[in-house]
A tleap script that builds the chain and sets N, CA, C and O, in Angstrom:
source leaprc.protein.ff14SB
mol = sequence {
  NMET ASN THR GLY GLY HIE GLU PHE TYR PHE
  THR GLY SER HIE LYS ALA MET PRO LEU ALA
  PRO PRO PRO LEU ALA THR ALA VAL TRP ALA
  HIE VAL GLY ALA ALA VAL ALA VAL ARG ASP
  ALA ASP GLU THR GLY ARG MET LEU ASP THR
  ALA ASP PRO GLN ARG SER VAL MET ALA MET
  PRO ASN LEU ASN ALA ALA VAL ALA GLU GLY
  PHE ARG GLY ILE PRO GLU LEU GLU ARG ALA
  ASN PRO VAL ARG ALA GLU ALA GLY GLU LEU
  SER THR PHE THR ASP ARG GLY TYR SER ARG
  CYS PHE ALA VAL LEU GLY VAL HIE ARG TRP
  PHE HIE THR VAL GLU ASP THR ILE GLU ARG
  ILE ASP GLY ARG LEU VAL THR PRO VAL LEU
  GLU ALA HIE MET ARG THR ILE GLU ARG ALA
  ILE CYS ASP CALA
}
set mol.1.N position { 0.776 23.584 7.660 }
set mol.1.CA position { -0.096 24.243 6.728 }
set mol.1.C position { -1.480 24.333 7.320 }
set mol.1.O position { -1.860 23.527 8.169 }
set mol.2.N position { -2.213 25.291 6.879 }
set mol.2.CA position { -3.590 25.472 7.316 }
set mol.2.C position { -4.458 25.325 6.076 }
set mol.2.O position { -4.314 26.071 5.108 }
set mol.3.N position { -5.357 24.355 6.122 }
set mol.3.CA position { -6.181 24.100 4.951 }
set mol.3.C position { -7.652 24.249 5.294 }
set mol.3.O position { -8.061 24.035 6.435 }
set mol.4.N position { -8.413 24.604 4.329 }
set mol.4.CA position { -9.860 24.684 4.482 }
set mol.4.C position { -10.509 23.642 3.593 }
set mol.4.O position { -9.837 22.802 2.996 }
set mol.5.N position { -11.802 23.712 3.521 }
set mol.5.CA position { -12.528 22.832 2.621 }
set mol.5.C position { -12.732 21.425 3.110 }
set mol.5.O position { -12.993 20.524 2.312 }
set mol.6.N position { -12.616 21.206 4.441 }
set mol.6.CA position { -12.824 19.830 4.906 }
set mol.6.C position { -14.256 19.374 4.665 }
set mol.6.O position { -14.530 18.175 4.623 }
set mol.7.N position { -15.171 20.327 4.508 }
set mol.7.CA position { -16.561 19.978 4.219 }
set mol.7.C position { -16.714 19.366 2.829 }
set mol.7.O position { -17.714 18.707 2.543 }
set mol.8.N position { -15.751 19.578 1.992 }
set mol.8.CA position { -15.787 19.112 0.604 }
set mol.8.C position { -14.704 18.066 0.373 }
set mol.8.O position { -13.824 18.240 -0.470 }
set mol.9.N position { -14.782 16.974 1.137 }
set mol.9.CA position { -13.857 15.847 1.000 }
set mol.9.C position { -12.405 16.269 1.178 }
set mol.9.O position { -11.507 15.770 0.500 }
set mol.10.N position { -12.192 17.203 2.109 }
set mol.10.CA position { -10.838 17.630 2.499 }
set mol.10.C position { -10.073 18.247 1.323 }
set mol.10.O position { -8.872 18.030 1.163 }
set mol.11.N position { -10.787 19.012 0.515 }
set mol.11.CA position { -10.222 19.625 -0.682 }
set mol.11.C position { -8.955 20.415 -0.396 }
set mol.11.O position { -7.973 20.298 -1.130 }
set mol.12.N position { -8.966 21.221 0.669 }
set mol.12.CA position { -7.791 22.040 0.981 }
set mol.12.C position { -6.553 21.202 1.240 }
set mol.12.O position { -5.461 21.540 0.783 }
set mol.13.N position { -6.723 20.111 1.972 }
set mol.13.CA position { -5.576 19.230 2.245 }
set mol.13.C position { -5.045 18.611 0.967 }
set mol.13.O position { -3.833 18.553 0.757 }
set mol.14.N position { -5.942 18.151 0.116 }
set mol.14.CA position { -5.507 17.541 -1.143 }
set mol.14.C position { -4.760 18.561 -2.010 }
set mol.14.O position { -3.738 18.237 -2.616 }
set mol.15.N position { -5.271 19.777 -2.064 }
set mol.15.CA position { -4.627 20.800 -2.899 }
set mol.15.C position { -3.283 21.248 -2.338 }
set mol.15.O position { -2.401 21.659 -3.093 }
set mol.16.N position { -3.121 21.171 -1.016 }
set mol.16.CA position { -1.870 21.613 -0.385 }
set mol.16.C position { -0.773 20.561 -0.411 }
set mol.16.O position { 0.391 20.890 -0.184 }
set mol.17.N position { -1.106 19.328 -0.678 }
set mol.17.CA position { -0.113 18.250 -0.601 }
set mol.17.C position { 1.115 18.447 -1.487 }
set mol.17.O position { 2.205 18.038 -1.088 }
set mol.18.N position { 0.994 19.050 -2.661 }
set mol.18.CA position { 2.222 19.274 -3.446 }
set mol.18.C position { 3.246 20.166 -2.732 }
set mol.18.O position { 4.427 20.145 -3.081 }
set mol.19.N position { 2.811 20.942 -1.745 }
set mol.19.CA position { 3.715 21.816 -0.999 }
set mol.19.C position { 4.350 21.117 0.203 }
set mol.19.O position { 5.282 21.647 0.807 }
set mol.20.N position { 3.858 19.946 0.545 }
set mol.20.CA position { 4.336 19.231 1.729 }
set mol.20.C position { 5.667 18.537 1.448 }
set mol.20.O position { 5.944 18.158 0.310 }
set mol.21.N position { 6.487 18.374 2.481 }
set mol.21.CA position { 7.719 17.600 2.297 }
set mol.21.C position { 7.366 16.143 2.016 }
set mol.21.O position { 6.282 15.694 2.388 }
set mol.22.N position { 8.251 15.404 1.375 }
set mol.22.CA position { 7.950 13.999 1.099 }
set mol.22.C position { 7.868 13.191 2.403 }
set mol.22.O position { 8.463 13.572 3.410 }
set mol.23.N position { 7.131 12.081 2.377 }
set mol.23.CA position { 6.964 11.273 3.590 }
set mol.23.C position { 8.270 10.879 4.266 }
set mol.23.O position { 8.363 10.941 5.492 }
set mol.24.N position { 9.267 10.480 3.513 }
set mol.24.CA position { 10.520 10.038 4.130 }
set mol.24.C position { 11.301 11.179 4.773 }
set mol.24.O position { 12.205 10.939 5.574 }
set mol.25.N position { 10.957 12.423 4.425 }
set mol.25.CA position { 11.626 13.586 5.013 }
set mol.25.C position { 10.800 14.192 6.151 }
set mol.25.O position { 11.106 15.283 6.631 }
set mol.26.N position { 9.763 13.489 6.576 }
set mol.26.CA position { 8.855 14.002 7.599 }
set mol.26.C position { 8.939 13.120 8.836 }
set mol.26.O position { 8.583 11.943 8.788 }
set mol.27.N position { 9.411 13.688 9.949 }
set mol.27.CA position { 9.552 12.917 11.190 }
set mol.27.C position { 8.188 12.581 11.792 }
set mol.27.O position { 7.944 11.439 12.181 }
set mol.28.N position { 7.306 13.570 11.867 }
set mol.28.CA position { 5.969 13.394 12.432 }
set mol.28.C position { 5.035 14.377 11.744 }
set mol.28.O position { 5.392 15.530 11.501 }
set mol.29.N position { 3.841 13.907 11.437 }
set mol.29.CA position { 2.816 14.795 10.889 }
set mol.29.C position { 1.756 14.965 11.966 }
set mol.29.O position { 1.100 13.997 12.349 }
set mol.30.N position { 1.584 16.178 12.454 }
set mol.30.CA position { 0.573 16.472 13.474 }
set mol.30.C position { -0.483 17.375 12.854 }
set mol.30.O position { -0.166 18.433 12.310 }
set mol.31.N position { -1.712 16.960 12.936 }
set mol.31.CA position { -2.821 17.759 12.408 }
set mol.31.C position { -3.633 18.281 13.583 }
set mol.31.O position { -4.070 17.506 14.433 }
set mol.32.N position { -3.832 19.577 13.631 }
set mol.32.CA position { -4.629 20.193 14.687 }
set mol.32.C position { -5.999 20.519 14.105 }
set mol.32.O position { -6.139 21.450 13.311 }
set mol.33.N position { -6.993 19.759 14.497 }
set mol.33.CA position { -8.343 19.976 14.000 }
set mol.33.C position { -8.993 21.196 14.628 }
set mol.33.O position { -8.560 21.672 15.677 }
set mol.34.N position { -10.020 21.691 13.989 }
set mol.34.CA position { -10.682 22.916 14.432 }
set mol.34.C position { -11.453 22.762 15.730 }
set mol.34.O position { -11.815 23.768 16.339 }
set mol.35.N position { -11.714 21.561 16.169 }
set mol.35.CA position { -12.544 21.349 17.360 }
set mol.35.C position { -11.763 21.380 18.673 }
set mol.35.O position { -12.331 21.081 19.723 }
set mol.36.N position { -10.495 21.726 18.643 }
set mol.36.CA position { -9.695 21.649 19.869 }
set mol.36.C position { -10.126 22.648 20.928 }
set mol.36.O position { -9.885 22.408 22.111 }
set mol.37.N position { -10.748 23.748 20.559 }
set mol.37.CA position { -11.089 24.798 21.520 }
set mol.37.C position { -12.587 25.037 21.651 }
set mol.37.O position { -12.999 26.097 22.121 }
set mol.38.N position { -13.403 24.082 21.248 }
set mol.38.CA position { -14.851 24.252 21.362 }
set mol.38.C position { -15.280 24.015 22.805 }
set mol.38.O position { -14.851 23.062 23.455 }
set mol.39.N position { -16.131 24.901 23.281 }
set mol.39.CA position { -16.639 24.809 24.654 }
set mol.39.C position { -17.770 23.794 24.734 }
set mol.39.O position { -18.493 23.567 23.764 }
set mol.40.N position { -17.904 23.199 25.890 }
set mol.40.CA position { -19.022 22.301 26.165 }
set mol.40.C position { -20.229 23.152 26.579 }
set mol.40.O position { -20.106 24.353 26.817 }
set mol.41.N position { -21.383 22.510 26.659 }
set mol.41.CA position { -22.601 23.183 27.106 }
set mol.41.C position { -23.435 22.188 27.893 }
set mol.41.O position { -23.310 20.975 27.722 }
set mol.42.N position { -24.284 22.720 28.754 }
set mol.42.CA position { -25.190 21.819 29.469 }
set mol.42.C position { -26.419 21.549 28.602 }
set mol.42.O position { -26.508 22.029 27.472 }
set mol.43.N position { -27.356 20.787 29.134 }
set mol.43.CA position { -28.525 20.380 28.352 }
set mol.43.C position { -29.410 21.550 27.933 }
set mol.43.O position { -30.180 21.428 26.981 }
set mol.44.N position { -29.310 22.683 28.633 }
set mol.44.CA position { -30.112 23.854 28.267 }
set mol.44.C position { -29.427 24.695 27.198 }
set mol.44.O position { -30.009 25.652 26.687 }
set mol.45.N position { -28.189 24.339 26.862 }
set mol.45.CA position { -27.428 25.114 25.885 }
set mol.45.C position { -26.544 26.176 26.505 }
set mol.45.O position { -25.864 26.907 25.786 }
set mol.46.N position { -26.540 26.277 27.831 }
set mol.46.CA position { -25.680 27.250 28.518 }
set mol.46.C position { -24.230 26.835 28.328 }
set mol.46.O position { -23.862 25.693 28.606 }
set mol.47.N position { -23.409 27.765 27.853 }
set mol.47.CA position { -22.013 27.484 27.582 }
set mol.47.C position { -21.231 27.280 28.879 }
set mol.47.O position { -21.420 28.008 29.854 }
set mol.48.N position { -20.356 26.284 28.874 }
set mol.48.CA position { -19.495 25.990 30.012 }
set mol.48.C position { -18.072 26.426 29.681 }
set mol.48.O position { -17.762 26.711 28.524 }
set mol.49.N position { -17.218 26.479 30.678 }
set mol.49.CA position { -15.826 26.889 30.464 }
set mol.49.C position { -14.895 25.705 30.253 }
set mol.49.O position { -13.674 25.848 30.324 }
set mol.50.N position { -15.464 24.551 29.996 }
set mol.50.CA position { -14.683 23.345 29.748 }
set mol.50.C position { -14.796 22.965 28.275 }
set mol.50.O position { -15.679 23.438 27.559 }
set mol.51.N position { -13.893 22.113 27.847 }
set mol.51.CA position { -13.882 21.691 26.440 }
set mol.51.C position { -14.997 20.689 26.158 }
set mol.51.O position { -15.341 19.865 27.007 }
set mol.52.N position { -15.544 20.772 24.975 }
set mol.52.CA position { -16.531 19.794 24.534 }
set mol.52.C position { -15.848 18.422 24.507 }
set mol.52.O position { -14.764 18.291 23.939 }
set mol.53.N position { -16.454 17.411 25.104 }
set mol.53.CA position { -15.803 16.102 25.177 }
set mol.53.C position { -15.874 15.295 23.882 }
set mol.53.O position { -15.297 14.210 23.802 }
set mol.54.N position { -16.563 15.801 22.879 }
set mol.54.CA position { -16.706 15.062 21.630 }
set mol.54.C position { -15.516 15.315 20.701 }
set mol.54.O position { -15.681 15.740 19.558 }
set mol.55.N position { -14.340 15.049 21.209 }
set mol.55.CA position { -13.115 15.159 20.421 }
set mol.55.C position { -12.270 13.941 20.740 }
set mol.55.O position { -12.408 13.328 21.798 }
set mol.56.N position { -11.403 13.607 19.818 }
set mol.56.CA position { -10.579 12.412 19.993 }
set mol.56.C position { -9.277 12.580 19.232 }
set mol.56.O position { -9.100 13.511 18.446 }
set mol.57.N position { -8.373 11.645 19.492 }
set mol.57.CA position { -7.108 11.592 18.758 }
set mol.57.C position { -7.144 10.362 17.872 }
set mol.57.O position { -7.517 9.276 18.314 }
set mol.58.N position { -6.755 10.539 16.623 }
set mol.58.CA position { -6.492 9.410 15.723 }
set mol.58.C position { -5.000 9.399 15.480 }
set mol.58.O position { -4.374 10.450 15.344 }
set mol.59.N position { -4.435 8.213 15.426 }
set mol.59.CA position { -2.990 8.118 15.213 }
set mol.59.C position { -2.643 6.803 14.542 }
set mol.59.O position { -3.368 5.814 14.646 }
set mol.60.N position { -1.527 6.820 13.859 }
set mol.60.CA position { -0.965 5.580 13.347 }
set mol.60.C position { -0.513 4.776 14.577 }
set mol.60.O position { -0.111 5.366 15.579 }
set mol.61.N position { -0.574 3.443 14.511 }
set mol.61.CA position { -0.229 2.619 15.680 }
set mol.61.C position { 1.159 2.895 16.247 }
set mol.61.O position { 1.365 2.758 17.453 }
set mol.62.N position { 2.112 3.279 15.406 }
set mol.62.CA position { 3.468 3.528 15.897 }
set mol.62.C position { 3.566 4.788 16.770 }
set mol.62.O position { 4.633 5.073 17.314 }
set mol.63.N position { 2.475 5.540 16.908 }
set mol.63.CA position { 2.478 6.728 17.766 }
set mol.63.C position { 1.563 6.592 18.984 }
set mol.63.O position { 1.380 7.554 19.730 }
set mol.64.N position { 0.996 5.417 19.188 }
set mol.64.CA position { 0.070 5.253 20.320 }
set mol.64.C position { 0.711 5.585 21.660 }
set mol.64.O position { 0.089 6.255 22.484 }
set mol.65.N position { 1.932 5.136 21.897 }
set mol.65.CA position { 2.609 5.418 23.173 }
set mol.65.C position { 2.909 6.907 23.305 }
set mol.65.O position { 2.762 7.475 24.387 }
set mol.66.N position { 3.322 7.534 22.224 }
set mol.66.CA position { 3.607 8.969 22.261 }
set mol.66.C position { 2.342 9.769 22.542 }
set mol.66.O position { 2.381 10.742 23.294 }
set mol.67.N position { 1.219 9.369 21.945 }
set mol.67.CA position { -0.059 10.048 22.203 }
set mol.67.C position { -0.460 9.872 23.660 }
set mol.67.O position { -0.864 10.836 24.310 }
set mol.68.N position { -0.353 8.654 24.180 }
set mol.68.CA position { -0.743 8.393 25.566 }
set mol.68.C position { 0.059 9.255 26.539 }
set mol.68.O position { -0.488 9.791 27.503 }
set mol.69.N position { 1.346 9.380 26.281 }
set mol.69.CA position { 2.188 10.201 27.147 }
set mol.69.C position { 1.926 11.689 26.925 }
set mol.69.O position { 1.782 12.450 27.881 }
set mol.70.N position { 1.866 12.091 25.675 }
set mol.70.CA position { 1.710 13.508 25.350 }
set mol.70.C position { 0.389 14.105 25.803 }
set mol.70.O position { 0.342 15.259 26.228 }
set mol.71.N position { -0.681 13.332 25.717 }
set mol.71.CA position { -2.009 13.837 26.051 }
set mol.71.C position { -2.475 13.420 27.446 }
set mol.71.O position { -3.643 13.591 27.794 }
set mol.72.N position { -1.555 12.872 28.241 }
set mol.72.CA position { -1.917 12.482 29.610 }
set mol.72.C position { -2.501 13.692 30.338 }
set mol.72.O position { -1.941 14.787 30.295 }
set mol.73.N position { -3.631 13.476 31.004 }
set mol.73.CA position { -4.285 14.549 31.742 }
set mol.73.C position { -5.448 15.182 30.992 }
set mol.73.O position { -6.192 15.980 31.562 }
set mol.74.N position { -5.612 14.833 29.716 }
set mol.74.CA position { -6.769 15.298 28.940 }
set mol.74.C position { -7.567 14.039 28.618 }
set mol.74.O position { -7.343 13.411 27.583 }
set mol.75.N position { -8.492 13.667 29.492 }
set mol.75.CA position { -9.105 12.328 29.458 }
set mol.75.C position { -9.582 11.832 28.095 }
set mol.75.O position { -9.290 10.696 27.720 }
set mol.76.N position { -10.299 12.647 27.360 }
set mol.76.CA position { -10.830 12.162 26.083 }
set mol.76.C position { -9.771 12.037 24.993 }
set mol.76.O position { -10.051 11.523 23.910 }
set mol.77.N position { -8.556 12.507 25.276 }
set mol.77.CA position { -7.495 12.480 24.266 }
set mol.77.C position { -6.317 11.583 24.642 }
set mol.77.O position { -5.327 11.544 23.911 }
set mol.78.N position { -6.393 10.878 25.737 }
set mol.78.CA position { -5.259 10.075 26.197 }
set mol.78.C position { -5.068 8.780 25.416 }
set mol.78.O position { -3.986 8.193 25.453 }
set mol.79.N position { -6.078 8.337 24.723 }
set mol.79.CA position { -5.983 7.064 23.998 }
set mol.79.C position { -6.253 7.302 22.518 }
set mol.79.O position { -7.298 7.832 22.141 }
set mol.80.N position { -5.307 6.907 21.699 }
set mol.80.CA position { -5.448 7.111 20.257 }
set mol.80.C position { -6.387 6.082 19.640 }
set mol.80.O position { -6.400 4.912 20.023 }
set mol.81.N position { -7.160 6.545 18.687 }
set mol.81.CA position { -8.001 5.681 17.869 }
set mol.81.C position { -7.296 5.434 16.546 }
set mol.81.O position { -6.480 6.253 16.123 }
set mol.82.N position { -7.593 4.327 15.887 }
set mol.82.CA position { -6.982 4.081 14.579 }
set mol.82.C position { -7.445 5.107 13.550 }
set mol.82.O position { -8.533 5.671 13.662 }
set mol.83.N position { -6.613 5.337 12.561 }
set mol.83.CA position { -6.963 6.247 11.469 }
set mol.83.C position { -8.088 5.611 10.656 }
set mol.83.O position { -7.999 4.457 10.237 }
set mol.84.N position { -9.141 6.385 10.446 }
set mol.84.CA position { -10.275 5.927 9.645 }
set mol.84.C position { -10.376 6.779 8.395 }
set mol.84.O position { -10.286 8.005 8.459 }
set mol.85.N position { -10.561 6.133 7.271 }
set mol.85.CA position { -10.674 6.847 5.998 }
set mol.85.C position { -11.809 7.854 6.056 }
set mol.85.O position { -12.918 7.537 6.486 }
set mol.86.N position { -11.522 9.049 5.626 }
set mol.86.CA position { -12.474 10.141 5.507 }
set mol.86.C position { -13.118 10.559 6.819 }
set mol.86.O position { -14.168 11.201 6.802 }
set mol.87.N position { -12.527 10.217 7.946 }
set mol.87.CA position { -12.980 10.702 9.254 }
set mol.87.C position { -12.004 11.777 9.695 }
set mol.87.O position { -11.303 11.612 10.693 }
set mol.88.N position { -11.957 12.853 8.974 }
set mol.88.CA position { -10.987 13.908 9.215 }
set mol.88.C position { -9.870 13.841 8.184 }
set mol.88.O position { -9.767 12.889 7.411 }
set mol.89.N position { -9.044 14.870 8.194 }
set mol.89.CA position { -7.994 14.994 7.189 }
set mol.89.C position { -6.877 13.975 7.300 }
set mol.89.O position { -6.121 13.798 6.345 }
set mol.90.N position { -6.749 13.311 8.416 }
set mol.90.CA position { -5.573 12.465 8.630 }
set mol.90.C position { -5.384 11.417 7.544 }
set mol.90.O position { -4.252 11.152 7.139 }
set mol.91.N position { -6.458 10.819 7.067 }
set mol.91.CA position { -6.299 9.804 6.021 }
set mol.91.C position { -5.787 10.409 4.709 }
set mol.91.O position { -5.222 9.699 3.878 }
set mol.92.N position { -5.984 11.711 4.524 }
set mol.92.CA position { -5.407 12.386 3.355 }
set mol.92.C position { -3.893 12.224 3.358 }
set mol.92.O position { -3.278 12.055 2.305 }
set mol.93.N position { -3.294 12.278 4.545 }
set mol.93.CA position { -1.848 12.201 4.675 }
set mol.93.C position { -1.361 10.755 4.709 }
set mol.93.O position { -0.377 10.416 4.052 }
set mol.94.N position { -2.038 9.910 5.465 }
set mol.94.CA position { -1.599 8.514 5.546 }
set mol.94.C position { -1.742 7.816 4.203 }
set mol.94.O position { -0.934 6.947 3.873 }
set mol.95.N position { -2.746 8.177 3.428 }
set mol.95.CA position { -2.913 7.593 2.092 }
set mol.95.C position { -1.757 7.942 1.168 }
set mol.95.O position { -1.534 7.251 0.173 }
set mol.96.N position { -1.022 8.994 1.476 }
set mol.96.CA position { 0.114 9.415 0.652 }
set mol.96.C position { 1.447 8.925 1.206 }
set mol.96.O position { 2.506 9.322 0.720 }
set mol.97.N position { 1.398 8.067 2.218 }
set mol.97.CA position { 2.632 7.450 2.697 }
set mol.97.C position { 3.233 8.039 3.951 }
set mol.97.O position { 4.303 7.604 4.375 }
set mol.98.N position { 2.583 9.011 4.557 }
set mol.98.CA position { 3.084 9.545 5.827 }
set mol.98.C position { 2.721 8.522 6.900 }
set mol.98.O position { 1.544 8.268 7.159 }
set mol.99.N position { 3.738 7.943 7.514 }
set mol.99.CA position { 3.493 6.801 8.395 }
set mol.99.C position { 3.506 7.145 9.880 }
set mol.99.O position { 3.138 6.308 10.705 }
set mol.100.N position { 3.918 8.345 10.233 }
set mol.100.CA position { 3.954 8.762 11.639 }
set mol.100.C position { 3.084 10.004 11.778 }
set mol.100.O position { 3.574 11.133 11.751 }
set mol.101.N position { 1.777 9.772 11.929 }
set mol.101.CA position { 0.793 10.861 11.926 }
set mol.101.C position { -0.174 10.737 13.085 }
set mol.101.O position { -0.497 9.637 13.533 }
set mol.102.N position { -0.629 11.881 13.559 }
set mol.102.CA position { -1.721 11.903 14.531 }
set mol.102.C position { -2.511 13.192 14.355 }
set mol.102.O position { -2.016 14.168 13.791 }
set mol.103.N position { -3.743 13.182 14.844 }
set mol.103.CA position { -4.615 14.346 14.713 }
set mol.103.C position { -5.624 14.379 15.843 }
set mol.103.O position { -6.116 13.339 16.281 }
set mol.104.N position { -5.928 15.575 16.310 }
set mol.104.CA position { -7.054 15.785 17.219 }
set mol.104.C position { -8.211 16.267 16.373 }
set mol.104.O position { -8.101 17.247 15.636 }
set mol.105.N position { -9.319 15.563 16.492 }
set mol.105.CA position { -10.511 15.858 15.705 }
set mol.105.C position { -11.717 15.916 16.630 }
set mol.105.O position { -11.667 15.430 17.760 }
set mol.106.N position { -12.780 16.503 16.155 }
set mol.106.CA position { -13.978 16.530 16.976 }
set mol.106.C position { -15.209 16.909 16.183 }
set mol.106.O position { -15.136 17.548 15.134 }
set mol.107.N position { -16.331 16.497 16.714 }
set mol.107.CA position { -17.626 16.854 16.128 }
set mol.107.C position { -18.504 17.296 17.297 }
set mol.107.O position { -19.151 16.476 17.948 }
set mol.108.N position { -18.517 18.588 17.550 }
set mol.108.CA position { -19.303 19.124 18.657 }
set mol.108.C position { -20.762 19.311 18.242 }
set mol.108.O position { -21.105 19.165 17.068 }
set mol.109.N position { -21.604 19.629 19.200 }
set mol.109.CA position { -23.053 19.673 18.943 }
set mol.109.C position { -23.484 20.731 17.942 }
set mol.109.O position { -24.589 20.643 17.407 }
set mol.110.N position { -22.652 21.728 17.669 }
set mol.110.CA position { -23.013 22.769 16.704 }
set mol.110.C position { -22.273 22.614 15.380 }
set mol.110.O position { -22.416 23.452 14.489 }
set mol.111.N position { -21.509 21.583 15.248 }
set mol.111.CA position { -20.646 21.363 14.081 }
set mol.111.C position { -21.422 21.546 12.776 }
set mol.111.O position { -22.384 20.830 12.498 }
set mol.112.N position { -20.984 22.510 11.995 }
set mol.112.CA position { -21.554 22.798 10.675 }
set mol.112.C position { -23.030 23.160 10.712 }
set mol.112.O position { -23.794 22.808 9.813 }
set mol.113.N position { -23.420 23.867 11.765 }
set mol.113.CA position { -24.770 24.409 11.823 }
set mol.113.C position { -24.668 25.926 11.858 }
set mol.113.O position { -23.568 26.469 11.960 }
set mol.114.N position { -25.792 26.610 11.775 }
set mol.114.CA position { -25.766 28.069 11.854 }
set mol.114.C position { -25.327 28.545 13.231 }
set mol.114.O position { -24.951 29.707 13.387 }
set mol.115.N position { -25.367 27.677 14.225 }
set mol.115.CA position { -24.931 28.036 15.570 }
set mol.115.C position { -23.455 27.756 15.818 }
set mol.115.O position { -22.980 27.935 16.939 }
set mol.116.N position { -22.731 27.326 14.812 }
set mol.116.CA position { -21.286 27.074 14.914 }
set mol.116.C position { -20.570 28.416 14.751 }
set mol.116.O position { -20.032 28.729 13.689 }
set mol.117.N position { -20.580 29.196 15.830 }
set mol.117.CA position { -20.078 30.573 15.796 }
set mol.117.C position { -18.903 30.753 16.755 }
set mol.117.O position { -18.557 29.849 17.516 }
set mol.118.N position { -18.316 31.906 16.703 }
set mol.118.CA position { -17.129 32.223 17.501 }
set mol.118.C position { -17.405 32.125 19.000 }
set mol.118.O position { -16.485 31.867 19.776 }
set mol.119.N position { -18.638 32.323 19.414 }
set mol.119.CA position { -18.977 32.230 20.831 }
set mol.119.C position { -18.816 30.811 21.367 }
set mol.119.O position { -18.773 30.612 22.581 }
set mol.120.N position { -18.730 29.845 20.495 }
set mol.120.CA position { -18.622 28.440 20.899 }
set mol.120.C position { -17.199 28.029 21.244 }
set mol.120.O position { -16.982 26.922 21.736 }
set mol.121.N position { -16.241 28.888 20.999 }
set mol.121.CA position { -14.847 28.519 21.269 }
set mol.121.C position { -14.260 29.392 22.374 }
set mol.121.O position { -14.778 30.464 22.687 }
set mol.122.N position { -13.188 28.912 22.945 }
set mol.122.CA position { -12.476 29.646 23.984 }
set mol.122.C position { -10.991 29.405 23.764 }
set mol.122.O position { -10.516 28.273 23.857 }
set mol.123.N position { -10.276 30.458 23.476 }
set mol.123.CA position { -8.849 30.359 23.204 }
set mol.123.C position { -8.052 29.726 24.329 }
set mol.123.O position { -6.999 29.137 24.083 }
set mol.124.N position { -8.538 29.837 25.567 }
set mol.124.CA position { -7.830 29.224 26.701 }
set mol.124.C position { -7.815 27.702 26.601 }
set mol.124.O position { -6.956 27.049 27.194 }
set mol.125.N position { -8.754 27.139 25.862 }
set mol.125.CA position { -8.808 25.688 25.711 }
set mol.125.C position { -7.775 25.170 24.710 }
set mol.125.O position { -7.500 23.971 24.666 }
set mol.126.N position { -7.207 26.065 23.912 }
set mol.126.CA position { -6.220 25.671 22.911 }
set mol.126.C position { -4.887 25.291 23.557 }
set mol.126.O position { -4.261 24.309 23.158 }
set mol.127.N position { -4.459 26.057 24.540 }
set mol.127.CA position { -3.127 25.885 25.119 }
set mol.127.C position { -2.833 24.467 25.585 }
set mol.127.O position { -1.806 23.918 25.188 }
set mol.128.N position { -3.678 23.838 26.409 }
set mol.128.CA position { -3.330 22.484 26.855 }
set mol.128.C position { -3.247 21.480 25.711 }
set mol.128.O position { -2.445 20.548 25.758 }
set mol.129.N position { -4.064 21.665 24.695 }
set mol.129.CA position { -4.045 20.719 23.569 }
set mol.129.C position { -2.795 20.933 22.717 }
set mol.129.O position { -2.180 19.964 22.272 }
set mol.130.N position { -2.417 22.178 22.489 }
set mol.130.CA position { -1.189 22.416 21.723 }
set mol.130.C position { 0.047 21.974 22.493 }
set mol.130.O position { 0.998 21.470 21.896 }
set mol.131.N position { 0.046 22.155 23.808 }
set mol.131.CA position { 1.160 21.652 24.609 }
set mol.131.C position { 1.234 20.127 24.522 }
set mol.131.O position { 2.323 19.556 24.473 }
set mol.132.N position { 0.074 19.473 24.505 }
set mol.132.CA position { 0.040 18.017 24.355 }
set mol.132.C position { 0.558 17.602 22.982 }
set mol.132.O position { 1.245 16.588 22.863 }
set mol.133.N position { 0.238 18.372 21.949 }
set mol.133.CA position { 0.796 18.098 20.619 }
set mol.133.C position { 2.327 18.160 20.667 }
set mol.133.O position { 3.010 17.286 20.131 }
set mol.134.N position { 2.853 19.202 21.314 }
set mol.134.CA position { 4.312 19.348 21.393 }
set mol.134.C position { 4.945 18.175 22.129 }
set mol.134.O position { 5.959 17.637 21.684 }
set mol.135.N position { 4.351 17.775 23.258 }
set mol.135.CA position { 4.895 16.617 23.996 }
set mol.135.C position { 4.846 15.350 23.156 }
set mol.135.O position { 5.781 14.548 23.175 }
set mol.136.N position { 3.764 15.172 22.423 }
set mol.136.CA position { 3.625 13.989 21.569 }
set mol.136.C position { 4.673 13.989 20.468 }
set mol.136.O position { 5.280 12.953 20.195 }
set mol.137.N position { 4.892 15.114 19.842 }
set mol.137.CA position { 5.899 15.226 18.782 }
set mol.137.C position { 7.287 14.925 19.354 }
set mol.137.O position { 8.055 14.162 18.768 }
set mol.138.N position { 7.596 15.525 20.492 }
set mol.138.CA position { 8.908 15.286 21.113 }
set mol.138.C position { 9.108 13.809 21.437 }
set mol.138.O position { 10.176 13.255 21.178 }
set mol.139.N position { 8.096 13.175 21.998 }
set mol.139.CA position { 8.203 11.750 22.327 }
set mol.139.C position { 8.352 10.913 21.048 }
set mol.139.O position { 9.154 9.981 20.994 }
set mol.140.N position { 7.571 11.262 20.028 }
set mol.140.CA position { 7.632 10.512 18.765 }
set mol.140.C position { 9.015 10.620 18.131 }
set mol.140.O position { 9.525 9.640 17.589 }
set mol.141.N position { 9.615 11.780 18.193 }
set mol.141.CA position { 10.954 11.963 17.615 }
set mol.141.C position { 11.984 11.171 18.420 }
set mol.141.O position { 12.889 10.567 17.844 }
set mol.142.N position { 11.851 11.172 19.739 }
set mol.142.CA position { 12.771 10.403 20.578 }
set mol.142.C position { 12.629 8.915 20.317 }
set mol.142.O position { 13.622 8.189 20.372 }
set mol.143.N position { 11.433 8.443 20.036 }
set mol.143.CA position { 11.183 7.024 19.779 }
set mol.143.C position { 11.609 6.569 18.382 }
set mol.143.O position { 11.752 5.375 18.120 }
set mol.144.N position { 11.804 7.529 17.505 }
set mol.144.CA position { 12.106 7.186 16.090 }
set mol.144.C position { 13.479 6.533 15.951 }
set mol.144.O position { 13.888 6.186 14.843 }
savepdb mol mol.pdb
quit
């Protein structure tokens, strides 16, 4: 599902939950945050062709090995952080009993400012992160 309203205590995620499968019928919950394709910039503000490093993975402990394997080669995403309440949508799902969850989240330098525009992203940066999501899901299912 694609939800909006994360600026308002993750309203979209909360409203969409009645449409989600129950926790016991869900093998893995993967959340793709909006910061996966944000470009980095140098100190002058010149846009670079690399991803902004201010992104991370949060995961339930039972997925740490799957995250490490799945995101290998993307340095800032190779190690999962624990799920923190209200630090992204992931706690919306874990609070409802989804026990095998992970998410890529980020807070780049333009996050929620007037300069948070389409020029700040690059679609080419999405592919490696989505491929890492797929590898993580596959590993998590094999480990289940």
